[in-house]
N, C-alpha and C positions, 0 to 999 in steps of 0.2 A: 504492501497499501504506499501509495507517495502523501507525505504527511505535508502540502505546501499550499492546501486552501480546502478553508469551511467557507461551507455557502448554504447558506440556509432566504425559503422567501415564502414568504406569506402573503393574502390579500385581508385587507383591510377597507370599511367601509365609509372613506373621508377619501377628501380631494387630496392630491399630490400636493397641493402648498400649506394645508393640513399637515401630512405625512414629513413635509420637507422640515417644516418648523421643529415638529419631536423631533426627526433624531439630529439634528445642527443646531440646536439650543439648550447650551446648559440648566438654565430655570428645566427643561423639559427631561432632558438625560437625566436628571437627578431622581427625575420618578422611577424610570422605568429601569434602568440600568447602575449608575453608580449612586453613590450616599450625596454628592456634592460634584461640582462640575464646576470651572472656572475658563472660562476660556472665549473668543472673540468668533463668531464661525466666520470668518474669512481665514481668506488661501493665505501659508502665511504663518498664523497667528499661532502662540505656542501659547500653551497652557496646561493644567491637569486635570487627571479623574478622581475622586479618590473616595475611598470606602472605608468605614469606621470613623473613629474619632482620628484621622487622618494617619490609621493604622497603616494604608497604603497610599500610595499617591500618585500617581501615574500619570508623569509627562505625555503630553504630545501637542505635536504639531500640523494645522489645519491645511489640505494638498487641496482640496477643491474644490469650491462650492459652485453650484448651477441651480437657483431656484428655478421651479420648484423637483428635480429632477436628482440630481447629483450630491454628498455631498461625500466625503474622503477624506481621512485625518491618520498621521501615523503615531504609534503609540509604542512604550515599551516599558518593561517593569522598573519598581522607584529604583532607581540606583543607577539605570542606566539610561544614556543618553540618545534622545530623538534624531537619529541617525538617517539621510536621505535611501541610503538604500539597505538598512539595518535594524529596521524597526519593522514592525508588523503594520500593516496595510487592512484600515477598516475601508470597506465604502457601501453606502446605500443606493442602490438605483432606484429610482421611483418611476413606474411605467403604469400613466390612466388604462383602468380597465375597468370595463360593466361599472357599475354605478360605484367606482372605487377607485384603488391603488394597488399593485402588486410591490409589495417590497421584496426586493432583492440585498440581501446582506453577503458579502462576501470578506473574507478577514484570509490575506496572502501575509508572503516574507515569514514562515516557520523555518525555514531552510539557510536563508540568508542570514539569518542570526546564532549563526555559527554553536551553536548548541551541541550534545554528546548526541547520538540517536536516541539513548535513554534518557534524556530531559527532553532531546524536541518532540517525541512518541509520547511524555506525558504529561506536555506542554499543551501538544495538540487534543491530546485527551480533557487534559483539563475544560480547554476554551469548549472545546463539542459539544462535550457538558454543560457549561456557561451558557453560550447561546441557545441548547435544546430550551431553558429556561427562561431567557432576555429574551428570545422573539414574540415567543408567547406576551410577555408582559408588555412590553412591544403594542403590541397588536390590542389587549385587555386596557393600556393603557388612552390610545388613541379613541379608542367605541369609550371609553368614559370622559373625554373630551368632545366627540361627536356626540354624545344622549343630552351634557348639559348645555351644549349651545343651542 
């Protein structure tokens, strides 16, 4: 098995504009993924994702923002630097579909991190499990936003 890419895809009953806001704005990300987030959602901006009471702080760099269809950023583990080619890349592609949006999330760059095979396998599996939790939470959060409007 190649441990290079994780892909998840869901359909949500919300416009691409709403979904883009939820995947690109720190105040929304802190509701479905991390406990806190601090960054400007513009290409080149740097910031952080925080879990716990700053128990884990992951630096991020926004790579691309094309409202309402694409948002991507690089991130890495606490203590590591976000580098152009050696940090994990998360991309959210948003496509209008039926009465809502198809959300396709990909995470790439695992092999480029330079980890041992054991660390690569452990991290890849951990992230697969994480996205299996967080992508449904994303859909639930979007559903709650839409029903509240």
